[in-house]
mmCIF entry with sequence, helices, sheets and N, C-alpha, C, O atoms, coordinates in Angstrom:
data_MODEL
# 
_entry.id   MODEL 
# 
_entity.id                         1 
_entity.type                       polymer 
_entity.pdbx_number_of_molecules   1 
# 
_entity_poly.entity_id                      1 
_entity_poly.type                           'polypeptide(L)' 
_entity_poly.nstd_linkage                   no 
_entity_poly.nstd_monomer                   no 
_entity_poly.pdbx_seq_one_letter_code       MNEKIFKVLGQVGASDITIGIIMIITGVSVGILSIINGARALKTKSKIMI 
_entity_poly.pdbx_seq_one_letter_code_can   MNEKIFKVLGQVGASDITIGIIMIITGVSVGILSIINGARALKTKSKIMI 
_entity_poly.pdbx_strand_id                 A 
# 
loop_
_entity_poly_seq.entity_id 
_entity_poly_seq.num 
_entity_poly_seq.mon_id 
_entity_poly_seq.hetero 
1 1  MET n 
1 2  ASN n 
1 3  GLU n 
1 4  LYS n 
1 5  ILE n 
1 6  PHE n 
1 7  LYS n 
1 8  VAL n 
1 9  LEU n 
1 10 GLY n 
1 11 GLN n 
1 12 VAL n 
1 13 GLY n 
1 14 ALA n 
1 15 SER n 
1 16 ASP n 
1 17 ILE n 
1 18 THR n 
1 19 ILE n 
1 20 GLY n 
1 21 ILE n 
1 22 ILE n 
1 23 MET n 
1 24 ILE n 
1 25 ILE n 
1 26 THR n 
1 27 GLY n 
1 28 VAL n 
1 29 SER n 
1 30 VAL n 
1 31 GLY n 
1 32 ILE n 
1 33 LEU n 
1 34 SER n 
1 35 ILE n 
1 36 ILE n 
1 37 ASN n 
1 38 GLY n 
1 39 ALA n 
1 40 ARG n 
1 41 ALA n 
1 42 LEU n 
1 43 LYS n 
1 44 THR n 
1 45 LYS n 
1 46 SER n 
1 47 LYS n 
1 48 ILE n 
1 49 MET n 
1 50 ILE n 
# 
_struct_asym.id          A 
_struct_asym.entity_id   1 
# 
_struct_conf.conf_type_id            HELX_P 
_struct_conf.id                      HELX_P1 
_struct_conf.pdbx_PDB_helix_id       AA1 
_struct_conf.beg_label_comp_id       ASN 
_struct_conf.beg_label_asym_id       A 
_struct_conf.beg_label_seq_id        2 
_struct_conf.pdbx_beg_PDB_ins_code   ? 
_struct_conf.end_label_comp_id       LYS 
_struct_conf.end_label_asym_id       A 
_struct_conf.end_label_seq_id        43 
_struct_conf.pdbx_end_PDB_ins_code   ? 
_struct_conf.beg_auth_comp_id        ASN 
_struct_conf.beg_auth_asym_id        A 
_struct_conf.beg_auth_seq_id         2 
_struct_conf.end_auth_comp_id        LYS 
_struct_conf.end_auth_asym_id        A 
_struct_conf.end_auth_seq_id         43 
_struct_conf.pdbx_PDB_helix_class    1 
_struct_conf.details                 ? 
_struct_conf.pdbx_PDB_helix_length   42 
# 
_struct_conf_type.id          HELX_P 
_struct_conf_type.criteria    ? 
_struct_conf_type.reference   ? 
# 
loop_
_atom_site.group_PDB 
_atom_site.id 
_atom_site.type_symbol 
_atom_site.label_atom_id 
_atom_site.label_alt_id 
_atom_site.label_comp_id 
_atom_site.label_asym_id 
_atom_site.label_entity_id 
_atom_site.label_seq_id 
_atom_site.pdbx_PDB_ins_code 
_atom_site.Cartn_x 
_atom_site.Cartn_y 
_atom_site.Cartn_z 
_atom_site.occupancy 
_atom_site.B_iso_or_equiv 
_atom_site.pdbx_formal_charge 
_atom_site.auth_seq_id 
_atom_site.auth_comp_id 
_atom_site.auth_asym_id 
_atom_site.auth_atom_id 
_atom_site.pdbx_PDB_model_num 
ATOM 1   N N  . MET A 1 1  ? 22.034  -29.311 -8.143  1.00 0.00 ? 1  MET A N  1 
ATOM 2   C CA . MET A 1 1  ? 22.100  -28.340 -7.159  1.00 0.00 ? 1  MET A CA 1 
ATOM 3   C C  . MET A 1 1  ? 21.782  -26.887 -7.755  1.00 0.00 ? 1  MET A C  1 
ATOM 4   O O  . MET A 1 1  ? 21.010  -26.117 -7.183  1.00 0.00 ? 1  MET A O  1 
ATOM 5   N N  . ASN A 1 2  ? 22.391  -26.598 -8.863  1.00 0.00 ? 2  ASN A N  1 
ATOM 6   C CA . ASN A 1 2  ? 22.127  -25.253 -9.462  1.00 0.00 ? 2  ASN A CA 1 
ATOM 7   C C  . ASN A 1 2  ? 20.731  -25.132 -9.939  1.00 0.00 ? 2  ASN A C  1 
ATOM 8   O O  . ASN A 1 2  ? 20.200  -24.023 -9.998  1.00 0.00 ? 2  ASN A O  1 
ATOM 9   N N  . GLU A 1 3  ? 20.071  -26.277 -10.302 1.00 0.00 ? 3  GLU A N  1 
ATOM 10  C CA . GLU A 1 3  ? 18.690  -26.188 -10.694 1.00 0.00 ? 3  GLU A CA 1 
ATOM 11  C C  . GLU A 1 3  ? 17.717  -25.869 -9.556  1.00 0.00 ? 3  GLU A C  1 
ATOM 12  O O  . GLU A 1 3  ? 16.735  -25.156 -9.761  1.00 0.00 ? 3  GLU A O  1 
ATOM 13  N N  . LYS A 1 4  ? 17.988  -26.392 -8.370  1.00 0.00 ? 4  LYS A N  1 
ATOM 14  C CA . LYS A 1 4  ? 17.256  -26.077 -7.161  1.00 0.00 ? 4  LYS A CA 1 
ATOM 15  C C  . LYS A 1 4  ? 17.377  -24.636 -6.842  1.00 0.00 ? 4  LYS A C  1 
ATOM 16  O O  . LYS A 1 4  ? 16.372  -23.961 -6.618  1.00 0.00 ? 4  LYS A O  1 
ATOM 17  N N  . ILE A 1 5  ? 18.588  -24.136 -6.815  1.00 0.00 ? 5  ILE A N  1 
ATOM 18  C CA . ILE A 1 5  ? 18.773  -22.646 -6.588  1.00 0.00 ? 5  ILE A CA 1 
ATOM 19  C C  . ILE A 1 5  ? 18.074  -21.825 -7.603  1.00 0.00 ? 5  ILE A C  1 
ATOM 20  O O  . ILE A 1 5  ? 17.447  -20.832 -7.231  1.00 0.00 ? 5  ILE A O  1 
ATOM 21  N N  . PHE A 1 6  ? 18.131  -22.169 -8.904  1.00 0.00 ? 6  PHE A N  1 
ATOM 22  C CA . PHE A 1 6  ? 17.410  -21.453 -9.955  1.00 0.00 ? 6  PHE A CA 1 
ATOM 23  C C  . PHE A 1 6  ? 15.928  -21.415 -9.624  1.00 0.00 ? 6  PHE A C  1 
ATOM 24  O O  . PHE A 1 6  ? 15.305  -20.356 -9.701  1.00 0.00 ? 6  PHE A O  1 
ATOM 25  N N  . LYS A 1 7  ? 15.368  -22.527 -9.264  1.00 0.00 ? 7  LYS A N  1 
ATOM 26  C CA . LYS A 1 7  ? 13.961  -22.671 -8.987  1.00 0.00 ? 7  LYS A CA 1 
ATOM 27  C C  . LYS A 1 7  ? 13.543  -21.813 -7.803  1.00 0.00 ? 7  LYS A C  1 
ATOM 28  O O  . LYS A 1 7  ? 12.573  -21.057 -7.858  1.00 0.00 ? 7  LYS A O  1 
ATOM 29  N N  . VAL A 1 8  ? 14.322  -21.963 -6.722  1.00 0.00 ? 8  VAL A N  1 
ATOM 30  C CA . VAL A 1 8  ? 14.068  -21.176 -5.527  1.00 0.00 ? 8  VAL A CA 1 
ATOM 31  C C  . VAL A 1 8  ? 14.084  -19.652 -5.825  1.00 0.00 ? 8  VAL A C  1 
ATOM 32  O O  . VAL A 1 8  ? 13.204  -18.905 -5.399  1.00 0.00 ? 8  VAL A O  1 
ATOM 33  N N  . LEU A 1 9  ? 15.096  -19.246 -6.555  1.00 0.00 ? 9  LEU A N  1 
ATOM 34  C CA . LEU A 1 9  ? 15.264  -17.757 -6.845  1.00 0.00 ? 9  LEU A CA 1 
ATOM 35  C C  . LEU A 1 9  ? 13.955  -17.306 -7.737  1.00 0.00 ? 9  LEU A C  1 
ATOM 36  O O  . LEU A 1 9  ? 13.455  -16.192 -7.582  1.00 0.00 ? 9  LEU A O  1 
ATOM 37  N N  . GLY A 1 10 ? 13.480  -18.184 -8.608  1.00 0.00 ? 10 GLY A N  1 
ATOM 38  C CA . GLY A 1 10 ? 12.321  -17.784 -9.344  1.00 0.00 ? 10 GLY A CA 1 
ATOM 39  C C  . GLY A 1 10 ? 11.097  -17.618 -8.458  1.00 0.00 ? 10 GLY A C  1 
ATOM 40  O O  . GLY A 1 10 ? 10.319  -16.677 -8.615  1.00 0.00 ? 10 GLY A O  1 
ATOM 41  N N  . GLN A 1 11 ? 10.944  -18.537 -7.537  1.00 0.00 ? 11 GLN A N  1 
ATOM 42  C CA . GLN A 1 11 ? 9.863   -18.398 -6.572  1.00 0.00 ? 11 GLN A CA 1 
ATOM 43  C C  . GLN A 1 11 ? 9.962   -17.245 -5.711  1.00 0.00 ? 11 GLN A C  1 
ATOM 44  O O  . GLN A 1 11 ? 8.942   -16.607 -5.451  1.00 0.00 ? 11 GLN A O  1 
ATOM 45  N N  . VAL A 1 12 ? 11.146  -16.894 -5.217  1.00 0.00 ? 12 VAL A N  1 
ATOM 46  C CA . VAL A 1 12 ? 11.400  -15.678 -4.381  1.00 0.00 ? 12 VAL A CA 1 
ATOM 47  C C  . VAL A 1 12 ? 11.096  -14.468 -5.215  1.00 0.00 ? 12 VAL A C  1 
ATOM 48  O O  . VAL A 1 12 ? 10.474  -13.542 -4.694  1.00 0.00 ? 12 VAL A O  1 
ATOM 49  N N  . GLY A 1 13 ? 11.474  -14.399 -6.440  1.00 0.00 ? 13 GLY A N  1 
ATOM 50  C CA . GLY A 1 13 ? 11.228  -13.208 -7.273  1.00 0.00 ? 13 GLY A CA 1 
ATOM 51  C C  . GLY A 1 13 ? 9.774   -13.009 -7.539  1.00 0.00 ? 13 GLY A C  1 
ATOM 52  O O  . GLY A 1 13 ? 9.278   -11.883 -7.531  1.00 0.00 ? 13 GLY A O  1 
ATOM 53  N N  . ALA A 1 14 ? 9.038   -14.164 -7.789  1.00 0.00 ? 14 ALA A N  1 
ATOM 54  C CA . ALA A 1 14 ? 7.579   -14.020 -7.967  1.00 0.00 ? 14 ALA A CA 1 
ATOM 55  C C  . ALA A 1 14 ? 6.887   -13.587 -6.789  1.00 0.00 ? 14 ALA A C  1 
ATOM 56  O O  . ALA A 1 14 ? 5.949   -12.794 -6.880  1.00 0.00 ? 14 ALA A O  1 
ATOM 57  N N  . SER A 1 15 ? 7.279   -14.049 -5.681  1.00 0.00 ? 15 SER A N  1 
ATOM 58  C CA . SER A 1 15 ? 6.571   -13.643 -4.386  1.00 0.00 ? 15 SER A CA 1 
ATOM 59  C C  . SER A 1 15 ? 6.983   -12.175 -4.080  1.00 0.00 ? 15 SER A C  1 
ATOM 60  O O  . SER A 1 15 ? 6.145   -11.420 -3.588  1.00 0.00 ? 15 SER A O  1 
ATOM 61  N N  . ASP A 1 16 ? 8.138   -11.779 -4.330  1.00 0.00 ? 16 ASP A N  1 
ATOM 62  C CA . ASP A 1 16 ? 8.527   -10.376 -4.005  1.00 0.00 ? 16 ASP A CA 1 
ATOM 63  C C  . ASP A 1 16 ? 7.685   -9.469  -4.954  1.00 0.00 ? 16 ASP A C  1 
ATOM 64  O O  . ASP A 1 16 ? 7.245   -8.413  -4.498  1.00 0.00 ? 16 ASP A O  1 
ATOM 65  N N  . ILE A 1 17 ? 7.446   -9.804  -6.195  1.00 0.00 ? 17 ILE A N  1 
ATOM 66  C CA . ILE A 1 17 ? 6.603   -8.994  -7.177  1.00 0.00 ? 17 ILE A CA 1 
ATOM 67  C C  . ILE A 1 17 ? 5.185   -8.893  -6.600  1.00 0.00 ? 17 ILE A C  1 
ATOM 68  O O  . ILE A 1 17 ? 4.567   -7.829  -6.576  1.00 0.00 ? 17 ILE A O  1 
ATOM 69  N N  . THR A 1 18 ? 4.695   -10.070 -6.131  1.00 0.00 ? 18 THR A N  1 
ATOM 70  C CA . THR A 1 18 ? 3.335   -10.052 -5.598  1.00 0.00 ? 18 THR A CA 1 
ATOM 71  C C  . THR A 1 18 ? 3.165   -9.215  -4.317  1.00 0.00 ? 18 THR A C  1 
ATOM 72  O O  . THR A 1 18 ? 2.157   -8.536  -4.117  1.00 0.00 ? 18 THR A O  1 
ATOM 73  N N  . ILE A 1 19 ? 4.166   -9.293  -3.485  1.00 0.00 ? 19 ILE A N  1 
ATOM 74  C CA . ILE A 1 19 ? 4.120   -8.506  -2.203  1.00 0.00 ? 19 ILE A CA 1 
ATOM 75  C C  . ILE A 1 19 ? 4.304   -7.015  -2.609  1.00 0.00 ? 19 ILE A C  1 
ATOM 76  O O  . ILE A 1 19 ? 3.676   -6.160  -1.984  1.00 0.00 ? 19 ILE A O  1 
ATOM 77  N N  . GLY A 1 20 ? 5.076   -6.688  -3.553  1.00 0.00 ? 20 GLY A N  1 
ATOM 78  C CA . GLY A 1 20 ? 5.277   -5.309  -3.979  1.00 0.00 ? 20 GLY A CA 1 
ATOM 79  C C  . GLY A 1 20 ? 3.959   -4.780  -4.522  1.00 0.00 ? 20 GLY A C  1 
ATOM 80  O O  . GLY A 1 20 ? 3.603   -3.643  -4.213  1.00 0.00 ? 20 GLY A O  1 
ATOM 81  N N  . ILE A 1 21 ? 3.212   -5.550  -5.321  1.00 0.00 ? 21 ILE A N  1 
ATOM 82  C CA . ILE A 1 21 ? 1.942   -5.070  -5.894  1.00 0.00 ? 21 ILE A CA 1 
ATOM 83  C C  . ILE A 1 21 ? 0.933   -4.814  -4.730  1.00 0.00 ? 21 ILE A C  1 
ATOM 84  O O  . ILE A 1 21 ? 0.230   -3.805  -4.683  1.00 0.00 ? 21 ILE A O  1 
ATOM 85  N N  . ILE A 1 22 ? 0.917   -5.789  -3.811  1.00 0.00 ? 22 ILE A N  1 
ATOM 86  C CA . ILE A 1 22 ? -0.039  -5.614  -2.617  1.00 0.00 ? 22 ILE A CA 1 
ATOM 87  C C  . ILE A 1 22 ? 0.318   -4.432  -1.911  1.00 0.00 ? 22 ILE A C  1 
ATOM 88  O O  . ILE A 1 22 ? -0.619  -3.734  -1.525  1.00 0.00 ? 22 ILE A O  1 
ATOM 89  N N  . MET A 1 23 ? 1.533   -4.047  -1.651  1.00 0.00 ? 23 MET A N  1 
ATOM 90  C CA . MET A 1 23 ? 1.963   -2.905  -0.916  1.00 0.00 ? 23 MET A CA 1 
ATOM 91  C C  . MET A 1 23 ? 1.609   -1.614  -1.610  1.00 0.00 ? 23 MET A C  1 
ATOM 92  O O  . MET A 1 23 ? 1.159   -0.662  -0.972  1.00 0.00 ? 23 MET A O  1 
ATOM 93  N N  . ILE A 1 24 ? 1.812   -1.575  -2.930  1.00 0.00 ? 24 ILE A N  1 
ATOM 94  C CA . ILE A 1 24 ? 1.445   -0.458  -3.745  1.00 0.00 ? 24 ILE A CA 1 
ATOM 95  C C  . ILE A 1 24 ? -0.050  -0.107  -3.634  1.00 0.00 ? 24 ILE A C  1 
ATOM 96  O O  . ILE A 1 24 ? -0.441  1.047   -3.460  1.00 0.00 ? 24 ILE A O  1 
ATOM 97  N N  . ILE A 1 25 ? -0.865  -1.183  -3.745  1.00 0.00 ? 25 ILE A N  1 
ATOM 98  C CA . ILE A 1 25 ? -2.332  -1.015  -3.667  1.00 0.00 ? 25 ILE A CA 1 
ATOM 99  C C  . ILE A 1 25 ? -2.775  -0.525  -2.267  1.00 0.00 ? 25 ILE A C  1 
ATOM 100 O O  . ILE A 1 25 ? -3.648  0.334   -2.135  1.00 0.00 ? 25 ILE A O  1 
ATOM 101 N N  . THR A 1 26 ? -2.126  -1.116  -1.216  1.00 0.00 ? 26 THR A N  1 
ATOM 102 C CA . THR A 1 26 ? -2.387  -0.636  0.147   1.00 0.00 ? 26 THR A CA 1 
ATOM 103 C C  . THR A 1 26 ? -1.982  0.760   0.379   1.00 0.00 ? 26 THR A C  1 
ATOM 104 O O  . THR A 1 26 ? -2.698  1.519   1.032   1.00 0.00 ? 26 THR A O  1 
ATOM 105 N N  . GLY A 1 27 ? -0.927  1.103   -0.102  1.00 0.00 ? 27 GLY A N  1 
ATOM 106 C CA . GLY A 1 27 ? -0.443  2.503   0.059   1.00 0.00 ? 27 GLY A CA 1 
ATOM 107 C C  . GLY A 1 27 ? -1.321  3.428   -0.666  1.00 0.00 ? 27 GLY A C  1 
ATOM 108 O O  . GLY A 1 27 ? -1.671  4.446   -0.068  1.00 0.00 ? 27 GLY A O  1 
ATOM 109 N N  . VAL A 1 28 ? -1.723  3.233   -1.845  1.00 0.00 ? 28 VAL A N  1 
ATOM 110 C CA . VAL A 1 28 ? -2.594  4.127   -2.608  1.00 0.00 ? 28 VAL A CA 1 
ATOM 111 C C  . VAL A 1 28 ? -3.931  4.209   -1.911  1.00 0.00 ? 28 VAL A C  1 
ATOM 112 O O  . VAL A 1 28 ? -4.512  5.294   -1.889  1.00 0.00 ? 28 VAL A O  1 
ATOM 113 N N  . SER A 1 29 ? -4.466  3.138   -1.336  1.00 0.00 ? 29 SER A N  1 
ATOM 114 C CA . SER A 1 29 ? -5.753  3.099   -0.716  1.00 0.00 ? 29 SER A CA 1 
ATOM 115 C C  . SER A 1 29 ? -5.705  4.014   0.610   1.00 0.00 ? 29 SER A C  1 
ATOM 116 O O  . SER A 1 29 ? -6.577  4.846   0.861   1.00 0.00 ? 29 SER A O  1 
ATOM 117 N N  . VAL A 1 30 ? -4.670  3.784   1.368   1.00 0.00 ? 30 VAL A N  1 
ATOM 118 C CA . VAL A 1 30 ? -4.508  4.519   2.598   1.00 0.00 ? 30 VAL A CA 1 
ATOM 119 C C  . VAL A 1 30 ? -4.349  5.968   2.265   1.00 0.00 ? 30 VAL A C  1 
ATOM 120 O O  . VAL A 1 30 ? -4.938  6.795   2.961   1.00 0.00 ? 30 VAL A O  1 
ATOM 121 N N  . GLY A 1 31 ? -3.585  6.354   1.238   1.00 0.00 ? 31 GLY A N  1 
ATOM 122 C CA . GLY A 1 31 ? -3.344  7.775   0.818   1.00 0.00 ? 31 GLY A CA 1 
ATOM 123 C C  . GLY A 1 31 ? -4.723  8.409   0.452   1.00 0.00 ? 31 GLY A C  1 
ATOM 124 O O  . GLY A 1 31 ? -5.016  9.522   0.889   1.00 0.00 ? 31 GLY A O  1 
ATOM 125 N N  . ILE A 1 32 ? -5.548  7.718   -0.331  1.00 0.00 ? 32 ILE A N  1 
ATOM 126 C CA . ILE A 1 32 ? -6.821  8.290   -0.730  1.00 0.00 ? 32 ILE A CA 1 
ATOM 127 C C  . ILE A 1 32 ? -7.691  8.457   0.498   1.00 0.00 ? 32 ILE A C  1 
ATOM 128 O O  . ILE A 1 32 ? -8.367  9.477   0.627   1.00 0.00 ? 32 ILE A O  1 
ATOM 129 N N  . LEU A 1 33 ? -7.698  7.510   1.387   1.00 0.00 ? 33 LEU A N  1 
ATOM 130 C CA . LEU A 1 33 ? -8.533  7.668   2.566   1.00 0.00 ? 33 LEU A CA 1 
ATOM 131 C C  . LEU A 1 33 ? -8.062  8.740   3.464   1.00 0.00 ? 33 LEU A C  1 
ATOM 132 O O  . LEU A 1 33 ? -8.909  9.376   4.092   1.00 0.00 ? 33 LEU A O  1 
ATOM 133 N N  . SER A 1 34 ? -6.773  9.022   3.600   1.00 0.00 ? 34 SER A N  1 
ATOM 134 C CA . SER A 1 34 ? -6.215  10.183  4.244   1.00 0.00 ? 34 SER A CA 1 
ATOM 135 C C  . SER A 1 34 ? -6.652  11.464  3.721   1.00 0.00 ? 34 SER A C  1 
ATOM 136 O O  . SER A 1 34 ? -7.032  12.365  4.469   1.00 0.00 ? 34 SER A O  1 
ATOM 137 N N  . ILE A 1 35 ? -6.606  11.579  2.390   1.00 0.00 ? 35 ILE A N  1 
ATOM 138 C CA . ILE A 1 35 ? -6.997  12.782  1.730   1.00 0.00 ? 35 ILE A CA 1 
ATOM 139 C C  . ILE A 1 35 ? -8.469  13.035  1.937   1.00 0.00 ? 35 ILE A C  1 
ATOM 140 O O  . ILE A 1 35 ? -8.841  14.181  2.189   1.00 0.00 ? 35 ILE A O  1 
ATOM 141 N N  . ILE A 1 36 ? -9.308  12.069  1.850   1.00 0.00 ? 36 ILE A N  1 
ATOM 142 C CA . ILE A 1 36 ? -10.771 12.228  1.989   1.00 0.00 ? 36 ILE A CA 1 
ATOM 143 C C  . ILE A 1 36 ? -11.043 12.660  3.477   1.00 0.00 ? 36 ILE A C  1 
ATOM 144 O O  . ILE A 1 36 ? -11.783 13.621  3.688   1.00 0.00 ? 36 ILE A O  1 
ATOM 145 N N  . ASN A 1 37 ? -10.493 12.007  4.451   1.00 0.00 ? 37 ASN A N  1 
ATOM 146 C CA . ASN A 1 37 ? -10.561 12.340  5.949   1.00 0.00 ? 37 ASN A CA 1 
ATOM 147 C C  . ASN A 1 37 ? -10.016 13.797  6.162   1.00 0.00 ? 37 ASN A C  1 
ATOM 148 O O  . ASN A 1 37 ? -10.621 14.562  6.913   1.00 0.00 ? 37 ASN A O  1 
ATOM 149 N N  . GLY A 1 38 ? -8.987  14.143  5.570   1.00 0.00 ? 38 GLY A N  1 
ATOM 150 C CA . GLY A 1 38 ? -8.493  15.504  5.851   1.00 0.00 ? 38 GLY A CA 1 
ATOM 151 C C  . GLY A 1 38 ? -9.324  16.512  5.218   1.00 0.00 ? 38 GLY A C  1 
ATOM 152 O O  . GLY A 1 38 ? -9.452  17.596  5.787   1.00 0.00 ? 38 GLY A O  1 
ATOM 153 N N  . ALA A 1 39 ? -9.909  16.288  4.104   1.00 0.00 ? 39 ALA A N  1 
ATOM 154 C CA . ALA A 1 39 ? -10.835 17.196  3.376   1.00 0.00 ? 39 ALA A CA 1 
ATOM 155 C C  . ALA A 1 39 ? -12.168 17.295  4.278   1.00 0.00 ? 39 ALA A C  1 
ATOM 156 O O  . ALA A 1 39 ? -12.723 18.379  4.460   1.00 0.00 ? 39 ALA A O  1 
ATOM 157 N N  . ARG A 1 40 ? -12.603 16.195  4.782   1.00 0.00 ? 40 ARG A N  1 
ATOM 158 C CA . ARG A 1 40 ? -13.803 16.250  5.596   1.00 0.00 ? 40 ARG A CA 1 
ATOM 159 C C  . ARG A 1 40 ? -13.529 17.034  6.872   1.00 0.00 ? 40 ARG A C  1 
ATOM 160 O O  . ARG A 1 40 ? -14.390 17.805  7.298   1.00 0.00 ? 40 ARG A O  1 
ATOM 161 N N  . ALA A 1 41 ? -12.343 16.869  7.514   1.00 0.00 ? 41 ALA A N  1 
ATOM 162 C CA . ALA A 1 41 ? -12.008 17.637  8.709   1.00 0.00 ? 41 ALA A CA 1 
ATOM 163 C C  . ALA A 1 41 ? -11.890 19.084  8.383   1.00 0.00 ? 41 ALA A C  1 
ATOM 164 O O  . ALA A 1 41 ? -12.374 19.884  9.183   1.00 0.00 ? 41 ALA A O  1 
ATOM 165 N N  . LEU A 1 42 ? -11.324 19.503  7.337   1.00 0.00 ? 42 LEU A N  1 
ATOM 166 C CA . LEU A 1 42 ? -11.252 20.864  6.979   1.00 0.00 ? 42 LEU A CA 1 
ATOM 167 C C  . LEU A 1 42 ? -12.641 21.491  6.716   1.00 0.00 ? 42 LEU A C  1 
ATOM 168 O O  . LEU A 1 42 ? -12.862 22.654  7.053   1.00 0.00 ? 42 LEU A O  1 
ATOM 169 N N  . LYS A 1 43 ? -13.566 20.734  6.123   1.00 0.00 ? 43 LYS A N  1 
ATOM 170 C CA . LYS A 1 43 ? -14.926 21.154  5.837   1.00 0.00 ? 43 LYS A CA 1 
ATOM 171 C C  . LYS A 1 43 ? -15.566 21.396  7.077   1.00 0.00 ? 43 LYS A C  1 
ATOM 172 O O  . LYS A 1 43 ? -16.259 22.413  7.097   1.00 0.00 ? 43 LYS A O  1 
ATOM 173 N N  . THR A 1 44 ? -15.510 20.665  8.210   1.00 0.00 ? 44 THR A N  1 
ATOM 174 C CA . THR A 1 44 ? -16.183 20.847  9.388   1.00 0.00 ? 44 THR A CA 1 
ATOM 175 C C  . THR A 1 44 ? -15.450 21.659  10.464  1.00 0.00 ? 44 THR A C  1 
ATOM 176 O O  . THR A 1 44 ? -15.895 21.811  11.602  1.00 0.00 ? 44 THR A O  1 
ATOM 177 N N  . LYS A 1 45 ? -14.308 22.162  10.025  1.00 0.00 ? 45 LYS A N  1 
ATOM 178 C CA . LYS A 1 45 ? -13.470 22.957  11.012  1.00 0.00 ? 45 LYS A CA 1 
ATOM 179 C C  . LYS A 1 45 ? -14.222 24.190  11.395  1.00 0.00 ? 45 LYS A C  1 
ATOM 180 O O  . LYS A 1 45 ? -14.116 24.576  12.559  1.00 0.00 ? 45 LYS A O  1 
ATOM 181 N N  . SER A 1 46 ? -14.987 24.868  10.535  1.00 0.00 ? 46 SER A N  1 
ATOM 182 C CA . SER A 1 46 ? -15.649 26.127  10.933  1.00 0.00 ? 46 SER A CA 1 
ATOM 183 C C  . SER A 1 46 ? -16.819 25.803  11.915  1.00 0.00 ? 46 SER A C  1 
ATOM 184 O O  . SER A 1 46 ? -17.215 26.696  12.664  1.00 0.00 ? 46 SER A O  1 
ATOM 185 N N  . LYS A 1 47 ? -17.349 24.646  11.941  1.00 0.00 ? 47 LYS A N  1 
ATOM 186 C CA . LYS A 1 47 ? -18.440 24.301  12.844  1.00 0.00 ? 47 LYS A CA 1 
ATOM 187 C C  . LYS A 1 47 ? -18.040 24.016  14.264  1.00 0.00 ? 47 LYS A C  1 
ATOM 188 O O  . LYS A 1 47 ? -18.887 23.962  15.156  1.00 0.00 ? 47 LYS A O  1 
ATOM 189 N N  . ILE A 1 48 ? -16.723 23.827  14.490  1.00 0.00 ? 48 ILE A N  1 
ATOM 190 C CA . ILE A 1 48 ? -16.198 23.423  15.734  1.00 0.00 ? 48 ILE A CA 1 
ATOM 191 C C  . ILE A 1 48 ? -15.895 24.652  16.612  1.00 0.00 ? 48 ILE A C  1 
ATOM 192 O O  . ILE A 1 48 ? -15.158 25.513  16.132  1.00 0.00 ? 48 ILE A O  1 
ATOM 193 N N  . MET A 1 49 ? -16.372 24.810  17.802  1.00 0.00 ? 49 MET A N  1 
ATOM 194 C CA . MET A 1 49 ? -16.091 25.907  18.690  1.00 0.00 ? 49 MET A CA 1 
ATOM 195 C C  . MET A 1 49 ? -15.234 25.414  19.877  1.00 0.00 ? 49 MET A C  1 
ATOM 196 O O  . MET A 1 49 ? -15.645 24.532  20.631  1.00 0.00 ? 49 MET A O  1 
ATOM 197 N N  . ILE A 1 50 ? -14.048 25.999  20.018  1.00 0.00 ? 50 ILE A N  1 
ATOM 198 C CA . ILE A 1 50 ? -13.176 25.548  21.108  1.00 0.00 ? 50 ILE A CA 1 
ATOM 199 C C  . ILE A 1 50 ? -13.168 26.579  22.227  1.00 0.00 ? 50 ILE A C  1 
ATOM 200 O O  . ILE A 1 50 ? -12.493 26.387  23.239  1.00 0.00 ? 50 ILE A O  1 
# 
């Protein structure tokens, strides 16, 4: 019984680390894209007449 629990906890820990790495990569990618889009919007701000 204890061996099964130990094995399951190992699998859960490995999957949590994998999910965490994927979340970090996704967050950094979205942040970079947001910065690029914001800079592009500021660059074209002077061309827009309201």
